[in-house]
C-alpha positions in Angstrom: 0.1 0.1 0.0 1.2 3.6 -0.8 1.4 5.2 2.5 -1.3 7.7 3.7 0.0 11.2 3.2 -1.9 14.1 5.1 -1.7 17.4 3.9 -3.0 21.0 4.8 -4.3 22.0 1.0 -5.5 25.4 0.1 -8.2 25.9 -2.2 -6.8 28.0 -5.1 -9.2 29.7 -8.0 -7.7 29.1 -11.5 -6.5 32.3 -12.4 -6.6 34.1 -9.1 -3.1 33.7 -7.9 0.0 32.7 -10.2 0.4 29.2 -8.9 -1.7 25.8 -8.8 -2.9 24.4 -5.9 -0.2 22.6 -4.3 0.3 20.2 -1.5 2.7 21.4 1.3 5.0 18.5 -0.1 6.2 19.2 -3.8 8.3 16.3 -4.7 9.2 15.9 -8.4 6.3 14.5 -9.9 6.2 10.9 -11.5 3.7 12.2 -14.2 2.2 15.4 -15.6 -1.0 15.1 -17.3 -1.3 18.5 -19.1 -3.2 20.3 -22.3 -6.5 18.8 -21.5 -9.9 19.7 -19.7 -9.3 18.5 -16.1 -12.6 18.1 -14.0 -11.4 18.5 -10.5 -14.7 18.1 -8.9 -13.3 20.4 -5.8 -15.4 22.6 -3.7 -15.5 25.1 -6.5 -15.7 22.8 -9.6 -12.3 24.0 -11.1 -11.3 23.1 -14.3 -7.6 23.0 -14.5 -4.8 22.4 -17.1 -2.9 20.3 -15.5 -2.2 17.7 -13.2 0.7 16.4 -11.4 1.0 13.0 -10.1 3.5 11.4 -7.6 3.5 8.2 -5.5 -0.3 7.4 -6.6 -1.4 10.9 -5.5 -2.2 14.5 -6.8 0.4 16.8 -6.1 -0.5 19.6 -7.8 -3.7 20.8 -10.2 -3.4 24.0 -12.0 -2.2 25.7 -14.8 0.2 24.3 -17.5 2.8 26.4 -17.0 2.6 26.1 -13.3 2.3 22.7 -13.1 5.1 22.2 -15.3 7.9 24.4 -13.2 7.2 21.2 -10.6 8.8 18.7 -13.3 12.0 17.1 -12.9 14.3 15.2 -14.9 12.7 11.9 -14.4 8.8 13.5 -14.9 6.6 12.0 -17.6 5.1 14.7 -19.4 1.7 13.6 -21.1 -0.1 15.8 -23.9 -3.8 15.2 -23.5 -4.3 17.9 -26.0 -8.1 17.3 -26.9 -9.0 15.3 -24.2 -10.9 15.8 -21.0 -10.0 14.1 -17.4 -12.4 13.4 -14.7 -11.9 11.7 -11.3 -12.7 8.0 -11.5 -16.5 7.0 -11.3 -17.9 5.5 -8.4 -21.1 2.7 -8.6 -22.7 3.4 -5.3 -25.2 0.3 -5.7 -24.0 -2.4 -7.9 -24.8 -6.1 -7.3 -21.1 -6.8 -8.7 -20.3 -10.5 -7.9 -22.2 -12.3 -11.4 -21.1 -9.1 -13.4 -17.9 -11.0 -15.2 -20.3 -14.4 -15.6 -22.9 -12.4 -17.0 -20.9 -10.5 -19.5 -19.1 -13.8 -20.6 -22.1 -16.3 -20.9 -25.6 -14.4 -20.0 -28.3 -13.2 -22.2 -28.1 -9.4 -22.1 -31.8 -8.0 -22.3 -31.4 -4.5 -21.2 -31.8 -3.1 -24.6 -34.3 -5.6 -25.9 -37.7 -3.6 -26.9 -39.6 -6.9 -28.2 -40.5 -10.5 -27.7 -38.5 -10.7 -31.1 -35.5 -9.0 -29.6 -35.5 -11.7 -26.4 -35.4 -14.3 -28.6 -32.8 -12.7 -31.4 -30.5 -12.5 -27.7 -31.2 -16.3 -26.9 -30.1 -17.3 -30.0 -27.1 -15.2 -30.6 -25.8 -16.2 -27.4 -26.3 -19.6 -28.4 -24.5 -19.2 -31.6 -21.3 -18.2 -29.1 -21.5 -21.5 -27.7 -23.8 -20.7 -24.4 -25.8 -23.7 -23.3 -23.4 -26.2 -25.4 -24.2 -29.9 -24.5 -27.8 -29.0 -23.2 -27.0 -26.4 -20.4 -28.8 -23.5 -19.0 -29.1 -20.6 -20.8 -29.7 -17.7 -18.5 -30.7 -13.8 -19.0 -31.4 -10.7 -17.1 -33.2 -7.7 -16.9 -36.3 -8.0 -19.2 -39.1 -5.9 -18.6 -42.9 -6.5 -20.1 -44.1 -3.1 -19.9 -41.4 -2.4 -23.1 -43.0 -4.6 -25.2 -46.0 -4.9 -27.4 -46.5 -8.4 -26.3 -44.1 -10.3 -23.9 -42.0 -12.9 -25.1 -43.7 -17.0 -24.4 -42.2 -20.3 -24.0 -43.0 -21.7 -27.1 -41.0 -18.5 -28.8 -38.0 -19.3 -26.5 -38.6 -23.3 -27.4 -38.1 -22.3 -31.0 -34.5 -20.9 -30.3 -33.4 -23.2 -27.5 -35.7 -26.5 -27.9 -33.6 -28.9 -25.8 -31.9 -26.2 -23.1 -33.7 -25.2 -20.0 -33.7 -21.1 -20.6 -34.1 -19.0 -17.5 -34.5 -15.3 -18.2 -35.1 -13.1 -15.0 -37.0 -10.0 -14.9 -35.6 -6.8 -13.8 -37.1 -7.2 -10.4 -39.1 -10.2 -9.4 -40.0 -12.0 -12.2 -38.8 -15.2 -14.2 -39.3 -16.3 -17.7 -38.6 -20.1 -18.4 -39.4 -22.2 -21.5 -41.0 -25.5 -22.0 -37.6 -27.6 -21.2 -37.8 -26.2 -17.7 -41.5 -27.5 -16.8 -40.5 -31.1 -18.2 -37.6 -30.9 -15.8 -40.0 -29.9 -12.9 -42.3 -33.1 -13.9 -44.8 -31.2 -15.9 -45.9 -32.3 -19.3 -48.6 -30.2 -21.2 -50.4 -33.4 -22.0 -50.7 -34.7 -19.1 -53.1 -33.0 -16.8 -51.9 -35.5 -13.9 -48.5 -34.0 -13.7 -50.1 -30.2 -13.6 -49.3 -28.7 -10.2 -52.3 -26.8 -8.3 -51.4 -23.7 -9.8 -51.0 -24.5 -13.3 -54.9 -23.2 -14.1 -55.3 -21.1 -10.8 -53.2 -18.6 -9.0 -52.5 -19.7 -5.4 -54.2 -18.1 -2.3 -51.1 -16.4 -0.9 -50.3 -14.4 -4.1 -49.7 -10.6 -3.3 -50.5 -7.6 -5.5 -47.5 -8.0 -7.2 -47.9 -11.6 -8.3 -49.0 -13.1 -11.4 -48.5 -16.2 -13.6 -49.5 -15.5 -17.1 -51.6 -17.6 -18.7 -52.4 -17.7 -22.7 -54.7 -20.1 -24.6 -53.4 -23.3 -26.3 -54.9 -26.2 -27.6 -53.5 -29.6 -26.4 -53.7 -32.9 -27.4 -55.0 -34.7 -24.1 -56.0 -38.4 -24.2 -56.3 -38.3 -27.9 -58.7 -35.2 -27.7 -58.0 -31.3 -28.8 -59.0 -29.2 -26.0 -58.1 -25.4 -25.6 -56.8 -24.3 -22.1 -55.5 -21.2 -20.5 -52.0 -22.6 -19.6 -48.8 -20.8 -18.1 -46.9 -19.2 -21.1 -43.7 -19.4 -18.8 -43.8 -15.7 -17.5 -43.9 -15.2 -13.4 -44.0 -12.1 -12.1 -43.6 -11.6 -8.0 -41.6 -12.8 -5.6 -44.0 -15.6 -4.5 -45.0 -16.5 -8.0 -41.3 -16.9 -9.3 -40.5 -18.9 -6.3 -43.0 -21.8 -8.0 -40.4 -22.5 -10.8 -38.1 -25.1 -8.7 -35.9 -25.8 -11.4 -33.1 -23.5 -11.4 -29.8 -22.9 -13.1 -26.9 -24.4 -10.6 -25.2 -21.6 -8.4 -21.7 -20.8 -9.6 -19.0 -22.2 -7.6 -16.2 -20.6 -5.6 -13.5 -20.6 -8.6 -16.3 -19.4 -11.1 -17.3 -16.5 -8.6 -13.5 -15.4 -7.9 -13.3 -15.4 -12.0 -16.2 -13.3 -12.3 -14.8 -10.7 -9.8 -11.4 -10.7 -12.4 -13.8 -10.3 -15.6 -16.1 -7.6 -13.8 -13.4 -5.6 -12.7 -11.9 -5.1 -16.0 -15.4 -4.2 -17.3 -16.1 -1.5 -14.7 -12.4 -0.3 -15.5 -13.4 -0.3 -19.3 -16.4 2.0 -18.3 -14.3 4.6 -16.2 -15.4 3.1 -13.1 -12.6 3.0 -10.0 -14.8 2.0 -7.2 -18.1 0.6 -6.2 -20.4 -0.2 -3.5 -21.8 -3.8 -2.8 -25.2 -3.0 -1.1 -25.4 -6.8 0.2 -22.5 -9.4 1.3 -25.6 -12.0 1.4 -24.6 -12.4 4.5 -20.8 -12.5 4.5 -20.5 -14.9 0.9 -19.8 -12.2 -1.3 -17.1 -10.8 0.9 -15.3 -14.1 1.2 -15.0 -14.2 -2.9 -13.9 -10.7 -2.9 -11.3 -11.4 -0.1 -10.1 -14.4 -2.4 -9.8 -12.3 -5.5 -7.8 -9.5 -3.7 -5.4 -12.2 -2.3 -4.6 -13.1 -6.2 -4.2 -9.5 -7.2 -7.8 -9.3 -9.1 -9.0 -6.0 -6.9 -7.5 -3.5 -9.4 -10.4 -1.2 -8.5 -11.9 -0.5 -5.0 -14.9 -2.1 -3.1 -15.1 0.6 -1.3 -17.7 -0.9 1.1 -19.8 -4.5 1.3 -22.6 -4.0 3.3 -23.4 -6.9 5.4 -27.1 -8.2 5.4 -29.4 -7.9 3.8 -31.8 -8.2 6.7 -35.3 -8.6 6.3 -37.7 -9.7 9.2 -34.7 -11.1 11.3 -35.5 -10.7 15.1 -32.7 -8.6 16.8 -31.4 -10.8 18.3 -30.4 -13.0 15.4 -29.0 -9.9 14.1 -26.8 -9.1 16.9 -25.3 -12.8 16.7 -24.7 -12.6 13.1 -22.9 -9.1 13.8 -21.2 -10.7 16.8 -19.8 -13.4 14.7 -17.9 -10.9 12.4 -16.6 -9.3 15.5 -15.0 -6.4 13.6 -16.6 -3.3 11.8 -15.0 -1.5 9.2 -12.6 -4.0 8.2 -10.2 -3.7 5.6 -8.0 -1.2 3.8 -8.9 1.2 0.4 -9.6 -1.7 -2.0 -12.1 -3.7 -0.2 -14.1 -2.9 3.1 -16.5 -4.7 4.7 -18.8 -1.6 6.2 -22.6 -0.8 6.5 -25.4 -2.9 6.8 -28.1 -3.4 4.7 -31.8 -3.4 5.6 -34.6 -4.2 3.3 -37.8 -2.1 3.8 -40.4 -2.7 0.9 -40.7 -3.9 -2.7 -40.2 -1.7 -5.8 -42.6 0.3 -8.6 -41.9 -1.8 -11.3 -43.5 -4.9 -9.3 -46.2 -2.4 -7.6 -44.5 -3.4 -4.3 -43.2 -0.3 -3.0 -44.7 1.0 0.1 -46.9 3.9 -0.9 -48.9 6.2 1.2 -51.2 6.9 -2.1 -52.1 3.7 -3.9 -50.8 2.4 -7.4 -52.1 3.9 -10.1 -54.9 2.0 -11.9 -55.3 -0.2 -8.7 -59.2 -0.2 -9.5 -58.5 -1.8 -13.0 -55.5 -4.2 -12.1 -56.6 -5.0 -8.4 -59.9 -4.2 -7.3 -59.2 -2.8 -4.3 -56.1 0.0 -3.6 -52.6 -1.3 -3.4 -50.3 0.3 -1.3 -47.5 -1.9 -2.0 -45.7 -4.6 0.6 -43.8 -3.2 3.7 -41.3 -5.5 5.1 -41.9 -4.6 8.6 -44.7 -2.1 9.0 -44.7 -2.0 12.6 -42.4 0.8 13.5 -41.0 -0.8 17.1 -40.4 -4.1 15.4 -37.9 -2.2 13.0 -36.6 0.4 15.5 -35.5 -3.1 17.4 -33.6 -4.0 14.2 -32.0 -0.7 13.8 -30.8 -0.6 17.4 -29.5 -4.0 17.2 -27.4 -3.1 14.0 -26.3 0.2 15.7 -25.3 -1.3 19.1 -22.2 -3.0 16.9 -21.5 0.6 15.3 -22.5 -0.4 11.7 -23.7 2.4 9.4 -27.3 1.8 8.5 -28.4 1.9 4.7 -32.1 0.7 3.7 -33.9 -0.8 0.7 -37.1 2.1 0.5 -38.3 2.5 -2.7 -42.1 3.7 -1.7 -42.3 7.2 0.1 -44.5 5.6 2.9 -41.2 3.3 3.2 -38.8 6.4 2.9 -41.0 8.1 6.0 -40.8 5.0 8.2 -36.8 4.8 7.6 -36.0 8.4 8.1 -38.4 8.8 11.1 -36.4 6.2 12.5 -32.8 7.3 11.8 -33.9 10.5 13.3 -35.0 9.2 16.5 -31.7 7.2 17.0 -29.5 10.2 15.8 -31.1 12.3 18.4 -30.5 9.9 21.0 -26.8 9.7 20.0 -26.4 13.5 20.0 -28.1 13.6 23.5 -25.8 11.2 24.9 -22.5 12.7 23.3 -23.4 16.2 24.3 -23.6 18.0 20.9 -22.6 17.1 17.4 -19.0 17.9 18.0 -18.7 14.5 19.6 -21.2 12.4 17.5 -20.0 9.2 15.9 -19.4 9.9 11.8 -22.7 8.9 10.7 -22.8 8.4 6.7 -26.3 6.5 6.7 -28.4 6.2 3.3 -31.7 5.6 2.0 -31.7 3.0 -0.7 -33.4 4.0 -3.9 -35.2 7.0 -2.3 -38.0 7.4 -5.1 -40.0 9.7 -3.3 -39.0 12.0 -0.8 -41.3 15.1 -1.8 -44.9 13.4 -1.8 -47.5 15.4 -0.2 -48.3 13.4 2.6 -44.6 12.1 3.6 -42.5 14.6 2.2 -39.0 14.1 4.5 -36.7 15.9 1.8 -35.6 18.7 4.5 -35.6 15.9 7.3 -32.8 13.9 5.0 -30.7 17.6 4.5 -31.1 18.4 8.4 -30.1 15.1 9.8 -27.2 14.3 7.1 -29.1 11.1 5.5 -28.0 10.4 2.1 -29.9 9.2 -0.9 -28.0 6.1 -2.6 -30.4 6.7 -5.9 -30.1 5.0 -9.1 -30.8 7.4 -12.1 -30.8 4.6 -14.7 -33.9 3.7 -13.8 -36.0 6.5 -15.1 -34.3 5.5 -18.3 -34.4 1.8 -18.4 -37.6 1.4 -16.4 -39.3 4.8 -17.3 -42.3 3.2 -18.8 -43.2 0.4 -16.3 -42.8 3.2 -13.6 -44.8 5.7 -15.4 -47.5 3.0 -15.8 -47.6 2.1 -11.9 -47.1 5.2 -10.2 -48.8 7.5 -12.8 -47.3 10.3 -15.1 -47.8 13.0 -12.3 -46.0 11.0 -9.7 -43.4 9.9 -12.1 -42.6 13.3 -12.7 -41.4 13.4 -9.2 -39.7 10.0 -8.9 -36.1 10.4 -8.0 -36.1 14.1 -8.0 -32.6 14.7 -8.9 -32.4 18.3 -8.8 -34.7 19.0 -5.9 -32.1 16.3 -4.1 -28.8 18.0 -5.1 -30.1 21.5 -4.4 -32.0 21.0 -1.4 -28.9 19.9 0.6 -29.3 16.0 0.3 -25.9 14.2 -0.5 -26.8 12.3 -3.7 -24.8 9.3 -4.9 -25.6 7.6 -8.0 -25.4 3.8 -8.6 -26.9 1.2 -11.4 -28.4 -1.3 -9.1 -26.8 -4.2 -11.5 -27.9 -6.6 -11.8 -31.6 -5.2 -11.9 -30.2 -2.5 -15.0 -27.4 -2.1 -17.1 -23.9 -1.4 -15.3 -23.0 0.8 -17.5 -22.8 4.3 -15.6 -23.1 6.6 -18.5 -26.6 5.4 -19.0 -27.5 7.1 -15.5 -25.9 10.1 -16.8 -28.0 10.0 -19.6 -30.9 9.8 -17.3 -29.7 12.5 -15.0 -29.4 14.8 -18.1 -32.6 14.0 -19.4 -34.7 11.9 -17.8 -35.9 10.2 -20.8 -37.7 7.0 -21.0 -36.0 4.2 -23.1 -38.7 2.9 -25.0 -41.3 6.2 -25.6 -38.2 8.9 -25.4 -40.9 10.7 -23.0 -39.3 12.9 -20.5 -40.9 12.7 -17.1 -40.2 15.6 -14.9 -37.8 17.7 -17.0 -37.5 20.1 -14.3 -35.8 17.6 -12.2 -32.8 17.2 -14.7 -29.4 18.4 -13.5 -26.4 19.9 -15.2 -23.4 17.6 -16.2 -21.2 18.8 -13.3 -23.8 17.9 -10.8 -24.1 14.4 -12.5 -20.2 14.3 -12.3 -20.4 15.1 -8.7 -23.1 12.4 -7.9 -20.9 9.6 -9.6 -17.4 11.0 -7.5 -17.4 13.0 -4.8 -20.6 12.1 -3.3 -19.9 8.4 -3.6 -16.6 8.7 -1.5 -18.2 10.7 0.9 -20.7 7.9 1.4 -17.8 5.8 2.1 -16.1 8.1 4.4 -13.4 8.3 1.8 -14.0 12.1 0.8 -10.8 13.3 2.0 -9.1 10.4 0.2 -10.7 10.3 -3.4 -13.7 11.6 -5.1 -11.7 14.9 -6.2 -8.4 15.6 -8.1 -7.0 17.8 -5.6 -3.6 17.7 -4.1 -2.9 15.2 -1.4 -5.9 12.9 -2.9 -5.4 9.5 -4.6 -4.8 10.0 -8.5 -8.1 7.9 -9.6 -9.2 9.2 -12.7 -10.5 8.7 -16.5 -9.4 10.3 -19.7 -12.1 10.7 -21.8 -12.0 11.1 -25.9 -14.0 14.6 -25.5 -12.9 17.9 -26.2 -14.8 19.0 -22.8 -17.3 17.3 -20.3 -19.9 20.0 -21.7 -20.5 18.4 -25.1 -22.6 15.6 -22.7 -24.9 18.3 -21.7 -25.2 20.0 -25.2 -25.4 16.3 -27.0 -26.7 13.6 -24.5 -26.9 11.1 -27.4 -23.1 11.1 -27.0 -23.3 9.2 -23.9 -24.2 5.9 -25.8 -21.0 6.1 -27.1 -18.8 6.3 -24.2 -17.4 3.0 -23.6 -15.5 3.9 -26.9 -14.5 7.4 -25.7 -12.5 5.9 -22.4 -8.8 6.5 -23.2 -7.2 5.4 -19.9 -8.6 4.3 -16.0 -6.0 5.1 -13.6 -6.2 4.2 -10.1 -3.5 5.7 -7.9 -1.6 6.8 -10.6 -1.2 3.3 -12.6 -3.1 2.8 -15.8 -5.6 0.0 -15.3 -7.5 0.2 -18.7 -6.4 1.8 -22.1 -3.2 3.7 -22.5 -2.0 7.4 -22.2 -0.4 8.9 -25.4 3.6 8.3 -25.4 
């Protein structure tokens, strides 16, 4: 590890003084980047001409002439004329472990806009060898709201007649082909094999659960009959569990290899740090630690949240955290920090906990649907939080609906008030970085909590890409008026709430630039409609949400997140004449993979190459 250096760094506006902002220690730099638009993302959002790096840290940022004066005989000067430099991006919410395996063998459905697209993606992957020897074909991220008609198992059968196919919805859903049913012992032509749910939904289904059925002519006992039978589409958590044949889990070595491949993929997109919001009760951390031991962590997993905790009794939570023993374990490439708690479902499945019912409840459910809270009782949830806080872990709660957010924020405030009273004021308070995960609806009339979040320093860990990738389903379920308030980016940023952006892969694409697109446009992928255009932000604000704010969330804003003297030299060189061109033409964001010239971590090029 490069030793940590502490500096007293003055804030200097470009051009206001003859020299650059320079750390007190001014060695001969290893490398100087010059000739580019360098976005520092410091407190003043300075744009400078040159950056000096020594021992993996920024030692100067300012005018080309002033920084060049620091050079010595061994300094490498890199002319980046016509390029842009930004701090390394952070994805503040990504279920990262399966990414490497997904990009090598999974069916990518993020961009599919029809049933035919889904089938074509399955065929394409199989042509590349996926599913050889009758193996599983697995895909992710379909959303039935995007398509004129949803794909059926019989269409999937045409593409993969002998392979089991499992395609997972963006959230809580699965599509399977007939081979999966066959492996479950179910035969269309033999009613004796049909489970109880084949023709009629189980009684324990919630508002979100559905088995999609369609009419089909069947040959049964020599007669042709018509029945409404499952098309292979299961929506909702309970419905999805009815599919008992599933792809085998990856083994230990496969998962370690997935980390290696996933790191390379994220670096290729300019991402140098991530947060994994669920350790799956310690499982992921074991894999990440082995990947670190083998030298595969060339980017930072800045926080792995322990959990996820749902309805676990406080005694069970305490016993689990007691078994870990050490909170905040690790270094700046891998750290076990924070706990995730689950509060409700999601908008796309009409299961987020809302103060007002979902749109069109009278047509779709027949009674008012306010979603599915995990723990409705405040006292029960408070007891869980207290068990976590007693062990010193930061709290991060999945809260999509506004009622779930209100419960989370209310209980956070109660605990913080108690800690302030016990500490005798803010000066002796623990350094809390608590967040509301997803945080869709902070400004609903009945529950508004945005000002409370700002006053108590509660962060919003948002997923801007949802507005693009799932905009149609979110608008259909929440209604267009409420959709315009979903993830109010501008209101968050200008209302004093720290907003850290992430993808929520594997629910969405892992490409951070699609999140930028949503922040700048709020356009839906399928229709191009922009819901809540007054909640768009500037490119500078979008960049801060993916850099400095993410570092703040993991207690690392003094170490990284901006390109300032004394901080780690995590940065990305972009083939852009300036960052503002993305605001002028957001469609360029779809080309950003090809525009990543180099990604550097602690001054070392980990992807691409710098000009000679």
